[in-house]
N, C-alpha and C positions, 0 to 999 in steps of 0.2 A: 614756334610758339611758346611763350613764356609760361613760367610756373603759375603766374597768377591767372593767366588765360586758362590753363588747364584745371585749375582750382575752380574758376568760375563754371566751367563746363561739368563739374561734378567728379572730376578725377583727383585722386590723392597722389601727387607727384612722387613721393618716396616709394609708395606702393607700385606705381607705374614703372618706375625704373627697375624695381626688384622683379616685377613681373615680366618685363622684357627681357631682363638677363636669363630669367627662368625658362622662358620660351625658347630663346636662343639655345640654351643648354639642353632642352628637351629635343630640339631639332638635331643638335650634335650628338645626343644619345642615340637617337633613331638611326641616324646615318652610320655611327660607329657599329650599332648591333647589326645593321643589314650588311655592312661591309665584312663583318665577321661570320656571316652566313646564318645567323641564328634565326630560328623559324618565326618567332614573334618579336620583332625588333620594336614593335610599338610599346611592348612592356618596359623597354628601357626609358622611353620617353615619359610613360606613366610614372616610373620611379622618380625621374628628375622633378616632376611636379609635386611628388609626394614628399621627397626628401629635403628639398631646397628649403633654407631658413635664411633670414636677414642676419642672424648672429652667428658667429663663428662656431661657438660651443654647441649650439643647437643643431647646426648642419652636421657636425662631426657625430654627435650623439645619435641624431635621429637616423643618419645613414647607417651607423652601427647596428641600431635596433631593428631597421628595415632589413638588413642582411641577415641577422640573427634569426628574425621572425620568419623570413622566407626560407631559410634552410630547415628549421623545425617544421614548418607547415609543409614544405615539398616532400620532405621524408615521410610525414604522416600520410599525406595524400597518396604517394606512391604505395606505401604499405596497405592502406585501405583498398586501393584498387586491385592489388595482387591478392589480397585476402578475400575480396568479394567475388572473384572469378566471373565478372560480368553481370552480377545479380543487382540490379538497380536498388532494391529494397535494403541491401547491405549497405550501399553507398548512402542512402537517405538516412538510415540509423546512425551510421558512423559519423557522417558530417554533422548531423544535428547534435550528437554528443559531444563531438570535438569542438564545435562553435560554442555550444553552451559552457564547456570547461573554459575555453579561451576567454569568453565574456565573463565569466566569474573570476578568474585570475586578474584580467584586465581592469576590473572595477575594485579590486582590493589593492594593487600596487599603484604606484605613482609615476608620473612623468613619462619618459619614453619607454620605460619598462612596460607600462600599460599598452603603448602602442605596439611593442614587440609581440605582446600576448595576442592582441587582436589580429595583428597581421599574420600571425602563424595560423590563426584560425581560417581566415578567407584565402591564404595561400594554399592551403590544404584543399579548400574547395575548388579553387581554379585548377589545381592538378588533377583532382579526381573528377570534375564535372565537366570541364569544357570539351573533353573528348571521350565522354563516357561510352560512346558506342564501340570505341576501339581500345579496350584495356591494354592491348599488346604494345601500344605506343606510350604508356604512361612513364617508363623510365625516361625515354627521351624528352618527353614533355616536362618532366620534373627537372631535368638538368637545364634544359632550355629556360626555364623560369628562374633558377638560380643564377644562370649566367646573364641573362638579360637583366636582372636586378643589379648584378655587379657592375655591369657596363654602365647602367644609369646612375648608379652611385659615383662612379668615376667622373662622368660627365657633370654631374652636379657638383662634385668637389672641384673639378678643374675651373669652372666658371665661379662658383660660389666663393671659394677661398680668396679670390682675387678682390672681390668686393665686400665680403661679409665683415661686420664690425664685431669687436671683441666683446661688447656688452658694457654695462655700467653698474658696477657694485657699490660704488661710492653713494649713490642716492639712496640705497637701502640703508647703509650705515647711517647717514645723516637723518633720515627719517626715524630710525629706531632711537637714536641719541636724542632728537628733539622731543620724543615722547618721554624719554627718561627725564629730561630737564623739567618738562611740564610736571611730572609725577613728583619730582623732588621738590619742586616749588609748593605743590599742594601739601606734601608732607610737613614742610616747613611751617605752613600756615595753620595746618591742624595742630601742630605742637605748640604753636603760639596761642592756640585757644580761638583762632578764626574760623568761622564756617567755611566749608568746602562746597562749591558749586556742584549741584547734581547734574546740571546740564554739562559742566565741564567733565565730569567723570564719565557721563555717556558718550561724550565726544571722544574722549581718549580711548574708551573701550571700542568704539566704532572704527577709530583710526587703526588701532591695533589689529582688529579683524580684517580691515582692508589691506593692511599690509602683509598679513598672513596669507591672504588670498593670491598674492603675487610671488610668494617665495619660491614655489616649485620652479618658477622659469629661471630663477637665480642659481639653482643648484645643478644645473645642466652644463655639461662640457668639460668640466675642470674638477680636479680635487679640491682646489681652494674654494671653489663655488660652493661645493657640498659643505665644506667645513664652515664657510661663512653662514650658510643657512642653518646649520645646526646650532651655531652660537646665537644667532639672532632669534631663533626659536626659544632658546633657553632664556634668553632676556625678555622675550615676549611673555613667557610664562611667569617670570618673577614681576613684570609689570601688571599682570592680571591680579596676582596676590596682593600687590600693593594698592590697587584700585579697591579690592575687596576690603582691605583694611581701612582705607580712607572712608568707605561708605558704611562701615560698621557703626553701630550705636555705642560700643564700648568705649568709654573715655579713656584717653592715655593715661597709664598709672604711673608714668615717669616724667619727672619734671627736668627739662634741659635748659641750661643757662641761656640767657638772652644773648650772651657773646658767642656761643656756639651757633645758636639759630641765625643771628645776623651774619655770621661768617658763611654759613651754608646758603643762606638767602642771596649773598652777594655774588657767589660763583654757581648758583644752581643753573643758570642759563649758559654761561661760558664754559664752566667745568663741572658738570654733573658728578662726575667720578669723585672729585675732591669734596663736594658736598655731602655725597653719600658716606663717604669715609668720615667726615666729621660726625654725622649723625650716628652712624654705626658705632664708632668708638664711644660716644657719650652715652648712648642708650644701652650698649652691651656692657659696659662697666657698671651701670646702675642695676641692671637686671638681665643677665644672659638668658634667662627663660622667657622673657616677655615675647608675646606674639610679633611685636613691631621689631624686635631684635632679629627674628627669624626672617621676616619679610626684607629687612635691610641687608642682611647677610646674603640672602639670595640674589638680590637686586645688585648688590656691590660685586658678588662674585661673577655674575653673568656679564656685568658691564666691563669689569677688568678682563674676563676672557675674551670679549669682543676685540679688545685691542691686540690680541695676539692671533692673527690670521694663520700663522704658520703651524700653530700647535693645534692639537686635537681638543674638542670640547670636553670640559669635565663633566659636563651635565649628561645624565642618561635620559633620553626622551623617548617615550612611546607615542607614536602619532596614531590618529584616528584611522581606522579601516573599516568601512562600511560593509559588514557582512550581510546585513539585510539587504541593501540594494544590489550587492553581489549575487546573492541567491536568486533574486527576482530577475536580473538580467540573465542569469543561466536558464531559468525556467521559460522566460519570454523567448529567449532564442530558440530553445528546444521546441517549445510549442509552435512557434511560427514556422520553423523549418520543417518540423514533422507534418505540419498541416500542407505546406507547399509541396513537399515530397510526396505526400499522399495524392495530391492533384495530378503530380507528374506520373505517378504509378497508375493511377486510374485512367488518365487519357492517353498515356504513351506518347505524349507530345515530344517531338524532336528537340524542341527548345527547352524541355523541362530543366536540364542542367544549368543553362543560363538564367532561368527563372530563379533556381535555388541559389546560385552563385550572388546574384543581386540582393537577394534576401538575406543571405549570410552576412554580406558587408553591411548591410542597413542594421541588423539586429545586434551586431558586434561593436562596431566602432561607435555608432551613435548612442549606445547605452551609457557612455560617459559623458555626454553632452549635457548641458544644464536643463535644455528643455528639447528633447529629441523630435517630438511630434511637430513642434513649431519649426525646427530646423529642416526637417524632412519635407515641408511644403516647398522650401527654397531647392533643396536637392532635387526634388521631382522635375521643377521647372528647368534646372540646369541639365538633367539627364534628357529632357524632352529636346532641349535645344541642341545638346551634342549629339543625339540620335538623328536629329534632323540634318545638321551640317555633316555627319558622316554619310547619310544617303545621298546628300548633293554630291559629296567628294566621290563617293563610289560610282554613282550612276551618271553624273554629269561632267566630271572632271577626269577620272581615271579612264574612261573609254577613249580618251584623246592621247593617252600615254602610248609610247611605242617600246617600253622595256620596263624592268622592275626599278631601276634607278629613277625613272621619271614618276613612277608611282610614290616614291619616297619623297621625292621633291615636291610633288603636287600636295602631299599632306602638310608641308611646312606653313603655308599661308593660313591654314585653319588653326594650326598650333599657335602661331603667332597672334591670331584673333583673340586667343585666351587671355593674352596680356591685358589689353583695355578693358576686357570684361571683369578681370581681376582687380583692377584698380579704380573702378567707377562705383560710387556709393550705392547706386541702384542695382548692380548686378553682381557685386563682389561676393556675396553669400552663395551664389549658384555657379560661380565661374569654375570653382575646382571641380565640380561635378561635370560641367561641360567639357573640361579638358580630359577628365579620365574616361568618360563614356565615349567620347569622341575616338580617343586612341583605342579603347577596347574593341570598337567596332571596325577598326580599320587595320587589317592584316595585309600588308603589301606583298602578297604572294602572286607570283607571275607563271603561268597566265591565270587571270581571274576565272574562277569556275562557278562562283556563287550565283545562284539565280534570284531575281527581283523578289520573289515570293519568300525565299529562304531568308533574305536581308530584312524584310519587313517583320517576319516572325521573330527574328533574332532581336530586333529593335523593341518589339512588343515585350518580349521576355525580359529585357534589361529594364524597361520601365516598370514591369510589375514589381521588381524588387523594392523601390522606395514606396510604392502604393502599399504593398503588404507590410513594410516596416511602419508607415504612417498608421495604418490600422491597428498593427500589434501594439504599438506605443500608446495608442488611445484606449485600447480595451484590455490589455494584460498588464497590470501594474503600471498604471500611468504614472510618469514621473516629470517633474518640473522643479524649479528652484523651491517652491512651497514643500514639496515632497521630500526633496533633500533636506530642508530645514527640519522637518518633522523626523526624519530618519536620525539625523544627529542628535535631536532633542531626545528622542527615545533612548539612544545610546547612552546619553548622559545620565538619564534616570537609571537605567541598568547599572551605570557606574556607581551611583550612590548606594543602590541596592546591595550591590557587591561588596562596597566599602563596608556598609553596616554589618553584612554577613561575616566578614573576615577580618574586621578592624582588630580584633583581640589577638590574632595570631599571624598577621600578615606582616612580612618583612618587606613588602613593595609598596606601602603606602605612599611614599614619596613619588613613585613612578606613577602611581594611580592618580595622584593629585595633578601631576604634570599632563597626564593624558586628558584628564577632565578639563584642565585649563585650555588645552588644545581644541578640545571639542567645543568649548565655550566660544572660542573665536570662530570656528566654522559655523556653528549655529548663528552667531551674529552676522557673519558674512552672508550666509544663504537667506537668512531672514531679511536682510536689507535688499538683496536681489529679488526677493518675493514681495518687496514694497510693505513688509510689515513695519508698524511704527517703531521709530528708533527708541522710544523711551520704553516701550513694551519689551523690546530685546534686551536692552541693557538691564532692565529691573528683573526679568526672567533669570538672566544670566547671574546676575549678583545674588538673586534668592537661591539659586542652585549651589553656588559657591558658599553661601552662608550656611546651607544645610550640611554640606560636605565638612565645613570646618567643625560645625557642632558635632558631627559623627566622630571626627578625630579627637575632640576634646573628650567625648563620652569614653571613647576607647582608652585614651591615656589615663583618664581618671579611674575608670574601672580596674585597670591593670594595678594601679597604685592605691586601690580602695582599702580603707582602714579596717573595714568589717566585711564578712562575707554577705551580710545582709544588704549593704550598700552595693557590693559588687553584683549581687543577683538582680537588684532593681535596674541597675544601669545596663546589664546584659539584656534584660527584658525590654529596656527601651530600645537597644540596639535592634533587637528582633522585630519591633514594631516598624522600625526605619527600614527593615529589610522588604517591607511591603508598601513603602511610600508612594510608588506609582499607582497602586491599587486604591489605596485609602489615605490621601494627605491629611485630612482632618484628624484621623485617628492617630497618625504619627505626630502631628502638632500637640495633641492633648497628652501623649506620652513624653514629649519633650518638656512641656510645660510642668507635668508632675515630677520629672527628674530635676528641673530647675529649682522647684520648691524644696525638694529634699536636699539640695546642695547649697542652698542659700546662705547657710550659716558656715558651712565649711569653706566655701570658696566662692566668693561673690563674682570673680571674673568668669569662670566657666558658667555659672548660672545666668549670667548675662548673655554669653553666646548662645546658650540653649534656648533662652527665652526670646532672643532675636530671631534665631532660626524657626521656632514655633510661630512667631508672628508673620514670618514670610510665607510659612505653609498656609496660614489662615488667609493671608492677604491675597496670595496668588496661587490657589489650588490648581488652576488650569496649568501653570508651568510644570507642575510635578505629576500630572495625570497622563497616563500613556493613552494614546489613540489606538483603538482596536486594529485599524488598518494598517498602523505602523509597526504591529507586532507579530503579523501573521507569517 
């Protein structure tokens, strides 16, 4: 069958090839683990599905993260079981607390470090809960968990490294350089006195935000990749500052010769670094303290730094960490698991451990997803399909087997079925859970002693996990792309208030500004994912940047104030801005009063303050915290 025919049937050929390789590797992992005499060889096949990635760096880093998370989780699970001495209530409280902590950490850190944190959570749950009735077996179970994961990683690497591609960092560099060229062209036009298109600046900010949303994927698997992403992020922050200057109402105070502007314009597209250098030298020589000089210095330094991928980045970047959503993820996981555990304790159900395990996975891993409740609907369908095929294998196929090897071989067609499910556009979002639940439910132990009733009850317990997760994500701190946008927006307002409170004494203002720029990009990214109007997102972002610039101007001028009276007035204005999220209108009035007091002594700073006040008056909703986002 041709690639075109597969595409017409709804399959994605590259994904189908990857999924087939992964299914073969999963079958290999299952066979290897069984041959080594491990008690749960199906866990090796699960590891192959979880660790396999189409890019080499991702495969290596995710495999390492899975192994590290498994060791930490297994150690905690074994320790908890030994400490509980067979008391289920200790297991319930301990697992709820541990999963909550892992969900908290997993929502703070980035990339595969987050995956390792989540995995350490539910690995502990697997070790502690799957055989809770026999705590004397926990040491063997923990060792078996670590060894099966190790075998699965080896199988994933054997197959994956033969076909995985190295990834493409060139595209990222080309995109960020293209954005620099657009910005340099607009800078030249602005210095020529020509108007700058608002739509163009919104488009640039949107493109910067979209690129930021992909950078974590490029930082995986190599030191050079991490260096590249750090340098690109520094350049993106400088580009955001340039967009702010372009959108400001303050007229350029420096005249640049037509010869320099024409030279910069000629090489803006082909050689933006040269164009930046021409502008920077001309403007820096005229007034090294001008705001545009600072913008060009940072833009030129970051652009030059990107050209040296072997060296470390000179920029110090603080990236956004969402403490609010991390706390909510922790509380949601703890509440959900305590409720599920209470049902287990009250009913004494034999499958209560399975039920808690499924809930633990859902409330930890999926807390980092864009829209967990929406995703869990597909997960629930995938798990229903996985349990159905597991029952078919166990009760219709396995009875025909004459030994343990035949049990293992009989599982392989069901594993291979996961490949077309993974590659078809209608089933790909549920395919992973089909594979994982199918394998979780099929332990090829010979002879088979499980009864049909026990098998059905185990299937029910597994299905309850995503059902509980779905309810929890809808009722306990619901989260989606709009909620993530509001959380980042609230963090930005907190940044402004913190900057106003500490501006007179802070030595980290530059790093706070870089953090604010990173959050601006994340807010734009999540806002676009939430289908908010692009014009609103751009204008809100630029309004926040404008007020941040005014705070810095206020602080600089207050420090150098010519009189104590002026310093007191400026300090009082900063105090008003410390409460900008509660009362934007009052903060605007304070800025206007400060601007009037400065109009004679420094017209440039007065213009910046007046512009910021105008933004507060024009867009008060951009600065007002939502009560639901601050609890």
